[in-house]
N, C-alpha and C positions, 0 to 999 in steps of 0.2 A: 504494500502500501505511500507505502513513506517512499519506497523508489518510481513509483511512479508519478507520486505530486512532482519529487522533483526529477524527473526524465527529461530526457532534450526532448524530446516529441510535448511534453506539456508546457516545456517551455516556448515552443513555437509557435503551441496555438496559444496558449493560455496563456500566462503570464508575458509575456510582450508584446501581442497586439492590448493587454489590458493596460499595462504601465504606457506604451506610445497614446491610450485612447485617454489617462490619467494627462498625460503631460502634455496631452491639446487642449484637452478641458483648462487645465492650468494659463496655457499661453493665452486662450482662448479670451478667457476673463480677464487679465492681466491686461489686454490689449486693448479690449472696450472701455474698461475704467481710463487708464489713459487717455487714451483718445476723447474720451465724451470731458477731460478737466482740462481738456487745451484749450488755454486762453480764458479759462473761468480761474487761475490762482495767479495769487501777485506773491516776491518778494522786497519791495520795494513799499516802504510804507508812504511816502512821496507819492507812489502812483498808482494806488488801492483806493475808490469811488470808498465814499463816506454810505457810513448804513450807520441806522445809529442801533440797532447791537449786535455784538462779538459775542458770537457760543464760542469759549473756549470747553476741549471736548478733552473730558481727563488723562489723569493715569496716577501712577501710585506715587508717589514724593518722596521713592529709596530705595534702592537695589535691595537686593539681597538679605544683604548686611545689618539690614536697617539704618546705617548710618549713614551711609556713602546719597550724594543729593542721586536721585535721579536725572543725564542730563537731559532726555526728552522730556520730564516736565520742568528743567528749570529754562529749557530753551522755548517752549511754550509760555512759561509766566513775564520772560523778557521780553517776546512779539506782543502779548497780551497789552502791557504796558504802555509799549511803545507806541501802538495806535489810540489808544484812549491817550495814550501826555502830546500826541501829535491830532487828536480831537477827528479821527477820521472814525472812531464809533464812544458814545457818549455811554450804551451801558455794556454789561460784562456779564452774561447770562453764563454762568459757570456748570456743566452739569458731568456728572460723575458718581464713583461706585462708592455708596457708605450702606453698601449692605453687612458689615458687622460692625461688631464693637473694640473700639479702636483706632477704625480703618472708614478716612473721610477724604475722597478727593477733591470735594468742591471748596470744605473747609478751609484745606491745607491751602486750595489758591486764597480763597479769603482774606487767609490770616497773613500770605507774603505781599500781595497787592495794597493790603491793605497799612502795613508797613512800609512801603515805597512811595505811601500819599497819596492812594483812592480813598477818595468814600466810601465810606459801607453805603452810603443812599444811590450810588454806583453798580450794586452787585447785586444781582439775582440767582440763585442756587437753587439748581438741580439735584435734588441728592437719587431723585431713582432714572440717572444717567446706568444703567447697569453695562450697555453695550455700546459703540457709536449708533446703530439701530432705533435705541429706544431714544438717547439724546435728537439724532434731528427730527425724528415724530413728534417729537414730547414738544421741541419746539415751536414746531406747529402747531401740536393739536391742544395741547394747552396752554403750553405761553404766548399765543396770537399770534407768531413774528409769522410775514410775508417774503421779507428780505430779510437776510442774516450774513453778516462775515464772519463764515468759520476757524480757526483759528487753531494752531495743528503743524504739528511736519507733510510736506506733500504731499510725502504715500499715502497719510493719512487722509489728508482734506483731497483728494483725490475720490477716495472711495466715499467719504464722507456726501462728494456732490455728485451723485449719482442719487444716494436714497434721499436725500433734499428735491432732485429734478422727482422722482418718482411722484410724491409728497406734496409737488405743487410748491416748494419754497424754494425763492428765490432767490439762490446764494451764491458766494465769491468764496476764495479760499486766504486768506495769509498766512505762508509758507514760515512758520519759524524754522530758526534754526537745523539741521540735522546734526547726527550725529557720525562719528566715524564709524567707517562700513565693518569694520572688525568690533566695533561697539555694540555695534544695530546687525550684525550676524545672525542671529538668533529671530530679531523680529524682520527683517528682511523673508526669510521662509514664511515664517507663522506671517507676514500680512499676503504672499500669495494664498494660502489656505483661505486667508478671512476675504477675499475679492471673488473664490468659489463661492464660500457661504453666502456672501452677497447677493450674488444670483438668485441661488436656490432662496432667499429669504424676499425678494423684492419680488421676484418673474416666474416662483413653482407653490411657494411656499404661504406668501404671502402675508409674512408673521407680523404680528402685531408688539409691539412692547410691550411689558414684561402689567407695565400700570398704567394707566393715563389719569385720571381723578380732574375734581374740579378745575378750571382754567384757573391760571392766574396775570394779571397784565401785569406788564413794565411798564412802566412807567418813563 
């Protein structure tokens, strides 16, 4: 039985075609996301148009050692502050995970932004942004936004832009500084898989967010 599973014939007629199909799906999903985002992301504060609300997509503040600051987190913080200071956004909607005791992505960003001088009146927290999928849909359906500036690294903005389009949320992305390839290697492969899941969520499963709830007005 084991010999049959790992025979040359099994490889040629099962494992090889399956591998080719899997790679084709990965390539297709990645290509579609990248192509859709062309012309919709910005890396310059001076060039990006004004939108009232910036949607800051959450991530963990520290690395696994619980001490070292996550460079993705730091760069998103810096990008958000730069946009707000340049008056390219007036309000910051921070959407992230608050799924267990002692872990609170929106609050970590809030504390850091206030320390930089952003008034708390300019900050709104979405504690149910468990996934990018949830964050973008809730921005539209719970927080009532029709236009938004997404704030994250480019690869993340590209994926979020496709979700926004599906839910009739007019969006552009502001690209926070990325991290070195070696530091982001795991994230590189994770993002490829996330783009396949994105297509399934949007066009096959019609996946809803974990929670919606009452509408919240951003003044």
